[in-house]
ZABASE-450973 format. One record per residue (C-alpha): residue number from 1; residue in one letter; x, z, y. Coordinates in Angstrom, 3 decimals. Example, Ala and Ser with C-alpha at 12.3 -4.5 7.8 and 13.67 -1.06 7.14 Angstrom:
<pators>
   k r       px       pz       py
   1 A   12.300    7.800   -4.500
   2 S   13.670    7.140   -1.060
</pators>
This chain:
<pators>
   k r       px       pz       py
   1 X   90.674   97.152  128.533
   2 X   92.725   94.735  126.424
   3 X   91.570   91.839  124.266
   4 X   91.985   94.124  121.230
   5 X   91.704   97.895  121.399
   6 X   92.218  100.789  118.977
   7 X   90.438  104.002  119.979
   8 X   91.671  107.165  118.210
   9 X   91.710  105.263  114.925
  10 X   92.728  106.813  111.610
  11 X   92.761  105.334  108.139
  12 X   93.011  107.159  104.826
  13 X   92.814  106.132  101.193
  14 X   91.134  109.027   99.450
  15 X   93.056  112.131  100.463
  16 X   96.102  110.133  101.580
  17 X   96.335  109.457  105.341
  18 X   98.025  106.148  106.217
  19 X   97.372  105.757  109.962
  20 X   96.662  108.632  112.324
  21 X   95.258  108.791  115.867
  22 X   96.116  105.230  116.873
  23 X   95.380  104.344  120.503
  24 X   96.479  100.822  121.386
  25 X   95.605   98.077  123.885
  26 X   96.753   94.500  123.292
  27 X   96.664   92.441  126.494
  28 X   95.449   88.858  126.559
  29 X   98.317   86.377  126.163
  30 X  100.736   89.130  125.120
  31 X  103.219   88.826  122.268
  32 X  103.215   92.320  120.761
  33 X  105.558   93.271  117.921
  34 X  104.851   96.301  115.748
  35 X  108.126   97.262  114.160
  36 X  107.651   99.220  110.967
  37 X  109.173   99.847  107.578
  38 X  107.864  100.493  104.097
  39 X  105.236  103.211  104.029
  40 X  104.451  103.233  107.771
  41 X  101.036  101.562  107.344
  42 X  101.921   98.282  109.041
  43 X   99.967   96.061  106.630
  44 X   96.961   98.386  106.882
  45 X   97.178   98.027  110.657
  46 X   97.112   94.221  110.565
  47 X   94.270   94.286  107.990
  48 X   92.225   96.434  110.381
  49 X   92.854   93.918  113.171
  50 X   91.823   91.071  110.871
  51 X   88.652   92.891  109.829
  52 X   89.729   93.040  106.187
  53 X   89.546   96.847  106.211
  54 X   87.463   99.399  108.104
  55 X   88.795  102.518  109.827
  56 X   88.077  105.962  108.403
  57 X   87.556  107.388  111.888
  58 X   87.711  105.907  115.371
  59 X   87.096  102.251  116.093
  60 X   88.729   98.910  116.798
  61 X   87.185   96.346  119.150
  62 X   87.791   92.700  120.055
  63 X   86.713   91.898  123.611
  64 X   84.721   95.127  123.587
  65 X   82.811   94.361  120.371
  66 X   83.560   96.450  117.261
  67 X   85.362   94.512  114.516
  68 X   83.273   94.662  111.339
  69 X   84.824   91.797  109.355
  70 X   87.006   88.662  109.558
  71 X   86.365   86.130  112.301
  72 X   87.765   82.708  113.309
  73 X   88.825   84.137  116.677
  74 X   91.540   86.079  114.781
  75 X   93.817   83.806  112.773
  76 X   95.968   85.572  110.157
  77 X   99.309   84.510  108.673
  78 X  100.377   86.664  105.741
  79 X  103.738   87.067  104.026
  80 X  102.413   85.197  100.968
  81 X  101.538   81.577  101.509
  82 X   98.064   81.492   99.841
  83 X   97.922   77.700   99.840
  84 X   95.639   75.640   97.610
  85 X   98.130   74.125   95.156
  86 X   96.029   71.015   94.470
  87 X   95.729   70.083   98.156
  88 X   98.348   68.351  100.291
  89 X   99.781   69.808  103.499
  90 X   97.114   67.977  105.498
  91 X   94.467   68.952  102.948
  92 X   95.264   72.660  103.301
  93 X   95.045   72.460  107.089
  94 X   91.885   70.326  106.892
  95 X   90.207   72.968  104.713
  96 X   90.527   75.497  107.544
  97 X   89.253   73.012  110.124
  98 X   86.236   72.131  107.947
  99 X   85.391   75.826  107.588
 100 X   85.565   76.683  111.301
 101 X   84.320   73.397  112.767
 102 X   81.734   72.069  110.272
 103 X   79.965   69.885  112.866
 104 X   83.095   68.245  114.285
 105 X   83.353   64.484  113.730
 106 X   85.703   63.339  110.974
 107 X   88.018   61.461  113.358
 108 X   88.389   64.532  115.554
 109 X   89.176   66.651  112.518
 110 X   91.859   64.212  111.387
 111 X   93.405   64.190  114.866
 112 X   93.352   67.987  114.993
 113 X   94.990   68.306  111.581
 114 X   97.652   65.732  112.465
 115 X   98.374   67.519  115.772
 116 X   99.115   70.881  114.176
 117 X  100.973   69.420  111.201
 118 X  103.167   67.617  113.732
 119 X  103.551   70.797  115.823
 120 X  105.148   72.650  112.885
 121 X  107.392   69.684  112.035
 122 X  105.725   68.601  108.784
 123 X  104.454   65.094  109.586
 124 X  106.969   63.668  107.118
 125 X  105.557   65.919  104.376
 126 X  101.861   65.683  105.227
 127 X  100.949   64.233  101.808
 128 X  103.079   66.594   99.722
 129 X  101.600   69.448   97.737
 130 X  102.831   73.071   97.965
 131 X  104.876   72.798   94.756
 132 X  106.971   70.081   96.446
 133 X  107.766   72.248   99.495
 134 X  110.425   74.861  100.213
 135 X  109.424   78.410  101.125
 136 X  109.971   77.719  104.812
 137 X  107.852   74.569  104.693
 138 X  105.014   76.420  102.945
 139 X  105.023   79.048  105.650
 140 X  104.884   76.278  108.257
 141 X  101.684   75.041  106.584
 142 X  100.301   78.565  106.967
 143 X  101.155   78.521  110.684
 144 X   99.569   75.078  111.159
 145 X   96.434   76.137  109.271
 146 X   95.992   79.265  111.393
 147 X   96.584   77.396  114.668
 148 X   94.152   74.605  113.735
 149 X   91.334   77.165  113.688
 150 X   91.900   77.646  117.456
 151 X   92.010   81.434  117.228
 152 X   92.109   83.501  120.387
 153 X   94.534   85.848  118.674
 154 X   97.197   85.193  116.049
 155 X   97.991   88.021  113.615
 156 X  101.268   87.685  111.715
 157 X  101.956   90.066  108.836
 158 X  105.694   89.751  108.092
 159 X  105.332   85.964  107.731
 160 X  109.097   85.373  107.533
 161 X  110.283   88.189  105.279
 162 X  110.319   86.122  102.064
 163 X  112.579   83.453  103.606
 164 X  116.361   83.143  103.706
 165 X  118.066   84.222  106.922
 166 X  118.582   80.725  108.372
 167 X  115.022   79.520  107.656
 168 X  113.689   82.821  108.981
 169 X  115.561   82.460  112.278
 170 X  114.539   78.824  112.723
 171 X  110.871   79.512  112.003
 172 X  110.871   82.505  114.370
 173 X  112.145   80.197  117.112
 174 X  109.370   77.706  116.293
 175 X  106.728   80.429  116.435
 176 X  107.987   81.420  119.894
 177 X  107.871   77.775  121.053
 178 X  104.321   77.355  119.724
 179 X  103.213   80.625  121.341
 180 X  104.699   79.479  124.661
 181 X  102.759   76.204  124.375
 182 X   99.448   77.615  123.100
 183 X   99.499   80.938  125.011
 184 X   97.476   82.732  122.364
 185 X   97.674   86.488  122.040
 186 X  100.047   87.293  119.172
 187 X  100.600   90.459  117.164
 188 X  103.537   90.369  114.757
 189 X  104.381   92.967  112.122
 190 X  108.060   92.917  111.137
 191 X  110.936   95.143  110.034
 192 X  113.614   92.975  111.676
 193 X  114.902   94.261  115.026
 194 X  116.444   90.951  116.129
 195 X  113.258   89.063  115.262
 196 X  111.263   91.584  117.286
 197 X  113.468   91.224  120.360
 198 X  113.530   87.399  120.186
 199 X  109.726   87.173  120.070
 200 X  108.217   90.188  121.835
 201 X  107.001   91.051  125.306
 202 X  106.561   94.579  124.013
 203 X  107.788   96.376  120.875
 204 X  106.084   99.462  119.451
 205 X  107.711  101.345  116.603
 206 X  105.613  102.740  113.771
 207 X  106.639  106.211  112.602
 208 X  106.815  107.124  108.896
 209 X  103.905  109.577  109.420
 210 X  101.510  106.738  110.351
 211 X  101.489  107.300  114.119
 212 X  102.667  105.004  116.900
 213 X  106.180  105.741  118.112
 214 X  108.194  104.740  121.152
 215 X  107.344  101.622  123.145
 216 X  110.069   99.212  124.313
 217 X  109.551   96.554  126.993
 218 X  111.486   93.303  126.427
 219 X  112.481   91.881  129.819
 220 X  114.874   89.194  128.558
 221 X  113.936   85.779  130.043
 222 X  112.462   83.114  127.744
 223 X  113.377   80.970  125.930
 224 X  115.710   83.384  124.146
 225 X  118.689   81.710  122.551
 226 X  120.146   83.844  119.752
 227 X  123.701   82.788  120.492
 228 X  123.440   83.490  124.212
 229 X  121.772   86.841  123.603
 230 X  124.907   87.967  121.791
 231 X  126.482   88.230  125.295
 232 X  123.386   89.571  127.061
 233 X  123.822   93.177  128.193
 234 X  120.082   93.793  128.102
 235 X  119.845   92.520  124.526
 236 X  122.727   94.690  123.367
 237 X  121.309   97.770  125.064
 238 X  117.789   97.211  123.730
 239 X  119.061   96.444  120.234
 240 X  121.072   99.682  120.185
 241 X  118.157  101.725  121.582
 242 X  115.618  100.381  119.068
 243 X  118.025  100.723  116.131
 244 X  118.966  104.275  117.106
 245 X  115.320  105.271  117.465
 246 X  114.331  103.824  114.102
 247 X  117.262  105.424  112.307
 248 X  116.566  108.812  113.874
 249 X  112.856  108.582  113.070
 250 X  113.122  107.104  109.590
 251 X  116.378  107.946  107.850
 252 X  116.439  111.360  106.268
 253 X  119.577  113.507  106.423
 254 X  122.107  112.972  103.649
 255 X  120.838  114.732  100.533
 256 X  124.173  114.593   98.745
 257 X  125.460  117.906   97.485
 258 X  128.861  119.526   97.579
 259 X  129.812  118.911   93.941
 260 X  133.467  117.917   93.513
 261 X  134.563  115.055   91.282
 262 X  136.102  116.204   87.968
 263 X  139.670  115.157   87.185
 264 X  139.021  112.734   84.319
 265 X  140.692  109.435   83.468
 266 X  138.804  106.207   82.826
 267 X  139.766  104.016   79.868
 268 X  141.168  101.224   82.038
 269 X  142.987  103.472   84.492
 270 X  146.788  103.371   84.428
 271 X  148.892  106.428   83.475
 272 X  150.373  108.084   86.562
 273 X  153.985  107.227   85.674
 274 X  153.132  103.559   85.176
 275 X  151.081  103.462   88.362
 276 X  153.951  104.977   90.371
 277 X  156.507  102.578   88.862
 278 X  154.466   99.482   89.684
 279 X  152.965  100.688   92.944
 280 X  154.533   97.970   95.074
 281 X  153.362   95.241   92.705
 282 X  149.737   96.175   92.373
 283 X  148.958   97.027   96.007
 284 X  149.474   93.525   97.377
 285 X  147.500   90.604   95.926
 286 X  145.720   93.121   93.742
 287 X  142.945   90.514   93.424
 288 X  144.104   86.895   93.511
 289 X  141.794   83.871   93.607
 290 X  144.033   80.841   93.099
 291 X  142.683   77.305   93.663
 292 X  139.394   78.329   92.063
 293 X  136.917   75.576   91.082
 294 X  133.462   75.639   89.536
 295 X  132.131   72.359   88.165
 296 X  128.785   71.898   86.435
 297 X  127.925   68.875   84.282
 298 X  124.826   66.965   85.427
 299 X  123.098   63.771   84.238
 300 X  124.685   62.014   87.226
 301 X  128.170   63.309   86.477
 302 X  130.208   66.435   87.301
 303 X  129.008   68.484   90.292
 304 X  131.685   70.543   92.047
 305 X  129.967   73.588   93.484
 306 X  133.101   75.491   94.571
 307 X  136.548   73.970   95.086
 308 X  139.961   75.223   96.184
 309 X  138.739   78.772   96.773
 310 X  142.000   80.548   97.520
 311 X  142.008   84.214   98.563
 312 X  144.458   87.103   98.239
 313 X  142.991   90.612   98.411
 314 X  145.077   93.775   98.663
 315 X  144.155   96.900   96.760
 316 X  141.534   98.972   98.582
 317 X  140.280   96.130  100.783
 318 X  136.580   95.564  101.370
 319 X  135.703   91.851  101.654
 320 X  132.359   90.469  102.839
 321 X  131.562   86.959  101.592
 322 X  129.031   85.134  103.767
 323 X  127.570   81.642  104.080
 324 X  124.325   79.706  103.951
 325 X  122.151   79.588  100.831
 326 X  123.688   77.378   98.147
 327 X  127.279   77.707   99.378
 328 X  128.547   79.214   96.114
 329 X  128.978   82.859   97.210
 330 X  127.321   84.271   94.102
 331 X  129.112   81.719   91.916
 332 X  132.475   83.069   93.095
 333 X  131.290   86.637   92.508
 334 X  130.039   85.979   88.973
 335 X  133.331   84.258   88.105
 336 X  135.188   87.346   89.349
 337 X  132.873   89.481   87.218
 338 X  133.681   87.370   84.144
 339 X  130.030   86.349   83.811
 340 X  130.631   82.692   84.714
 341 X  133.389   80.496   83.291
 342 X  136.142   79.258   85.596
 343 X  136.410   75.451   85.610
 344 X  139.856   75.214   87.239
 345 X  142.236   77.666   88.878
 346 X  142.504   81.347   88.098
 347 X  141.442   84.849   89.077
 348 X  143.900   87.686   88.541
 349 X  143.087   91.371   88.903
 350 X  145.918   93.873   88.852
 351 X  148.249   91.145   87.585
 352 X  146.052   90.113   84.629
 353 X  143.775   87.098   84.267
 354 X  140.033   87.786   84.418
 355 X  138.658   86.945   80.974
 356 X  135.023   87.862   80.311
 357 X  133.057   90.869   81.497
 358 X  134.724   94.288   81.570
 359 X  133.710   97.680   83.025
 360 X  136.847   97.560   85.169
 361 X  134.788   95.090   87.254
 362 X  131.483   96.798   88.137
 363 X  128.656   94.665   89.510
 364 X  125.672   95.676   91.650
 365 X  123.040   92.939   91.784
 366 X  119.994   92.535   94.051
 367 X  117.919   94.076   91.286
 368 X  119.644   97.064   89.621
 369 X  118.241   96.295   86.111
 370 X  117.698   99.884   85.021
 371 X  116.153  100.954   81.736
 372 X  112.732  102.094   83.004
 373 X  112.193  104.671   80.239
 374 X  115.518  106.431   80.950
 375 X  116.108  108.880   83.785
 376 X  118.424  108.106   86.677
 377 X  121.030  110.355   85.062
 378 X  120.702  108.648   81.672
 379 X  121.001  105.175   83.239
 380 X  124.305  106.129   84.878
 381 X  125.566  107.956   81.785
 382 X  125.364  104.812   79.596
 383 X  128.435  103.298   81.268
 384 X  130.238  106.578   81.901
 385 X  130.187  107.506   78.214
 386 X  132.000  104.263   77.393
 387 X  134.759  104.316   80.024
 388 X  135.799  107.994   79.785
 389 X  136.477  108.311   76.033
 390 X  138.896  111.220   76.355
 391 X  136.652  113.331   78.583
 392 X  134.340  115.992   77.187
 393 X  130.569  115.729   77.405
 394 X  130.403  118.251   80.263
 395 X  133.076  116.388   82.243
 396 X  131.286  113.046   81.805
 397 X  128.061  114.676   82.932
 398 X  129.834  115.944   86.049
 399 X  130.918  112.383   86.894
 400 X  127.310  111.176   86.560
 401 X  125.875  113.989   88.667
 402 X  128.613  113.720   91.307
 403 X  127.804  110.086   92.126
 404 X  124.036  110.565   91.947
 405 X  124.412  113.377   94.464
 406 X  126.645  111.219   96.647
 407 X  123.922  108.536   96.895
 408 X  121.323  111.146   97.798
 409 X  119.575  111.508   94.431
 410 X  120.527  115.104   93.687
 411 X  116.856  116.090   93.442
 412 X  115.718  112.977   91.555
 413 X  118.354  112.460   88.877
 414 X  116.002  113.601   86.106
 415 X  113.176  111.253   87.124
 416 X  112.503  108.189   84.949
 417 X  113.618  104.943   86.597
 418 X  110.019  103.683   86.414
 419 X  108.986  106.426   88.866
 420 X  111.627  105.567   91.490
 421 X  111.112  103.419   94.597
 422 X  113.080  100.184   94.958
 423 X  115.512  101.884   97.321
 424 X  116.050  104.777   94.904
 425 X  116.608  102.361   92.012
 426 X  119.298  100.596   94.008
 427 X  120.918  103.969   94.723
 428 X  121.109  104.500   90.962
 429 X  122.733  101.054   90.636
 430 X  125.347  101.972   93.253
 431 X  126.021  105.349   91.610
 432 X  126.355  103.659   88.217
 433 X  128.915  101.187   89.566
 434 X  131.092  103.815   91.288
 435 X  130.867  106.163   88.290
 436 X  132.645  103.556   86.145
 437 X  135.743  104.143   88.304
 438 X  136.184  100.367   88.494
 439 X  139.242   98.523   89.714
 440 X  136.931   96.041   91.448
 441 X  133.419   96.567   92.819
 442 X  131.313   93.402   93.140
 443 X  128.066   93.520   95.126
 444 X  125.725   90.498   95.087
 445 X  123.316   90.951   98.026
 446 X  122.679   94.510   96.808
 447 X  120.165   95.297   99.557
 448 X  118.487   91.884   99.819
 449 X  115.144   93.023   98.381
 450 X  114.815   96.118  100.579
 451 X  113.220   96.620  103.981
 452 X  115.604   96.946  106.918
 453 X  115.479  100.726  107.240
 454 X  116.172  101.312  103.538
 455 X  118.894   98.689  103.802
 456 X  120.533  100.501  106.729
 457 X  120.327  103.796  104.895
 458 X  121.955  102.425  101.742
 459 X  124.667  100.684  103.750
 460 X  125.571  104.100  105.148
 461 X  125.503  105.551  101.613
 462 X  127.700  102.730  100.304
 463 X  130.228  103.179  103.117
 464 X  130.353  106.936  102.631
 465 X  131.002  106.668   98.889
 466 X  133.435  103.764   99.295
 467 X  135.371  105.709  101.918
 468 X  136.004  108.409   99.290
 469 X  137.079  106.026   96.533
 470 X  138.651  103.103   98.462
 471 X  137.852  100.829   95.507
 472 X  138.631   97.157   96.101
 473 X  135.265   95.550   96.837
 474 X  133.608   92.189   97.524
 475 X  130.066   92.053   98.891
 476 X  128.082   88.805   98.994
 477 X  125.587   88.877  101.859
 478 X  123.697   86.582  104.226
 479 X  123.354   89.366  106.809
 480 X  125.894   89.050  109.642
 481 X  125.628   92.682  110.740
 482 X  125.991   93.926  107.157
 483 X  129.060   91.748  106.644
 484 X  130.823   93.191  109.713
 485 X  129.659   96.742  109.106
 486 X  131.127   96.898  105.604
 487 X  134.211   94.726  105.672
 488 X  137.899   94.787  106.444
 489 X  137.679   90.979  106.362
 490 X  134.695   88.630  106.557
 491 X  135.259   85.502  104.460
 492 X  132.986   82.606  105.507
 493 X  132.179   79.770  103.118
 494 X  131.369   76.191  104.003
 495 X  128.163   74.604  102.733
 496 X  127.935   73.301   99.179
 497 X  128.541   71.286   97.188
 498 X  132.354   71.465   97.198
 499 X  132.114   74.728   99.108
 500 X  135.323   76.493  100.030
 501 X  136.608   79.061  102.517
 502 X  136.042   77.849  106.076
 503 X  137.244   80.843  108.075
 504 X  138.365   84.442  107.638
 505 X  137.953   87.118  110.299
 506 X  139.812   90.438  110.287
 507 X  137.442   93.239  111.315
 508 X  139.602   95.732  113.179
 509 X  136.948   98.390  113.767
 510 X  137.502  102.101  113.131
 511 X  136.481  103.763  109.869
 512 X  134.507  105.671  108.800
 513 X  131.815  103.415  110.286
 514 X  128.200  103.999  111.190
 515 X  125.721  101.436  112.451
 516 X  125.040  103.461  115.602
 517 X  128.734  103.714  116.486
 518 X  129.443  100.034  115.856
 519 X  126.566   98.854  118.056
 520 X  128.285  100.665  120.923
 521 X  131.835   99.462  120.143
 522 X  133.093   96.958  122.776
 523 X  134.467   94.525  120.135
 524 X  131.490   94.547  117.754
 525 X  129.647   91.647  119.381
 526 X  132.860   89.627  119.578
 527 X  133.166   89.721  115.794
 528 X  129.456   88.987  115.495
 529 X  129.870   85.923  117.725
 530 X  132.591   84.479  115.495
 531 X  130.447   84.738  112.376
 532 X  127.302   83.447  114.113
 533 X  129.199   80.495  115.587
 534 X  130.554   79.569  112.166
 535 X  127.113   79.754  110.545
 536 X  125.598   77.731  113.379
 537 X  128.276   75.068  112.944
 538 X  127.262   74.675  109.291
 539 X  123.518   75.081  109.899
 540 X  122.592   71.420  109.631
 541 X  125.081   70.208  107.061
 542 X  128.702   70.358  106.015
 543 X  131.107   69.378  108.818
 544 X  134.591   68.154  108.054
 545 X  136.516   70.833  106.247
 546 X  138.853   73.045  108.208
 547 X  142.502   72.160  107.821
 548 X  143.416   75.829  107.990
 549 X  144.234   77.259  104.566
 550 X  141.517   79.543  103.209
 551 X  143.773   82.558  102.987
 552 X  144.782   82.477  106.649
 553 X  143.521   85.349  108.742
 554 X  141.834   84.675  112.063
 555 X  142.267   86.693  115.232
 556 X  139.357   88.084  117.240
 557 X  138.173   85.765  120.045
 558 X  139.166   86.388  123.603
 559 X  136.595   88.443  125.429
 560 X  134.300   86.378  127.679
 561 X  135.156   86.695  131.347
 562 X  131.569   87.440  132.374
 563 X  128.722   88.797  130.257
 564 X  125.214   87.698  131.191
 565 X  122.934   90.314  132.669
</pators>
């Protein structure tokens, strides 16, 4: 019998089942990770453990006693910070201590608060209020507050999902260090495979139907260094196994139909004779960033956000642009889109200077910005009607329906945008961009707001559609695996201000690509190591700039002589 036990537990809301027939034992001192995606009931599961909800059938016990409500022996850290905005860091932690230990002497309480504030690295900010803290610092306060209650079990409901990739990784490492020191039982809900492997003794997948799926033991020795694990055979094997299982269990087969694309000409497309005559000119340096600068005026004087960004992109290339938050990735993208003025330098597309927004440069943002009262088909048609002026109504409609089918919305194209899930809305955004037949596709963290499984699915959709069109594309991302999966070249930016290109890596992996195939390719982790090493180099500041010109291509690293077991 474990410290916490589910016995044939099910949970429904009205007629809708969320969790079904859950049998689970959590051992004392164990770090268990429940890996689930949107709609698998993961938050309901953690709420049942916390005593915030009651099962419909079956039961859940803590040390053999049925859980009937919240208790101090089960500390909970949620995705949202839930801090008292008028209290300081110490004040928020002290509030928890006062609640759980009302009879403790004041000096002991102060020492306890100071201990846990120090443990999460916030002694320097102990007197700041939440509004003065970053997202990562606020979540640290949550961790300190939960630990200060001396719970026997720590329940973590996606506590890192709202953070940027670097802060998320650092805080995950801190949680592991604290768990190692405190030896509390931990249950973490997450949708991040790497996070699960770094932290877990045991991983259990949640199926979309609300049942528990396959269990994976994590035998990698602790502490687990992310960089070293990139060479660890056990990590690679486990990562591939978990990813494959989740994709097989959660990603539905491609719903795209067999409709063929009509032969229509967009307004900005070149006549065939002209295209043939200038073919040699427009293929190379089709997109040319030349000594690009972006400078903003500030009360303290000009602030150079991006400088000397110099990149030559051939027609049909797919570029991933990666770097830490604030490095100017999105600034470069919005300048290429014509949505942000260029301070110095130039951007040329197809031999002409970029001047203002134009449908020849289609943009997919993190949020697709659909008209909620229009259907998916009507949202895509708005742009199509403008860029195919010589096509008939039926032909334009075929273009719209072709791309909606290609992104798997063949059965949902007549639904209003307001009735679509976030993942479906982003599919509409992708279809809308491709349907414009753009010369340049610009993607600004297009999957950043989606859970990992939806993200994987849409990456596959994007690659499939791109492989048919071969449109020149730039994707801004903070996700290393996404950058490699999509790109012909990964362009890495140094930290801002005065951010520029620090390194470029050619990704010589076969296309068409799938996540499953790449995880098994012998060179995949070599490319991953290059990008991770670069990001780690710039993690704590902006080292001296590379003397290598930004446009230079970098070769893959030599393979390590011995890979760790």
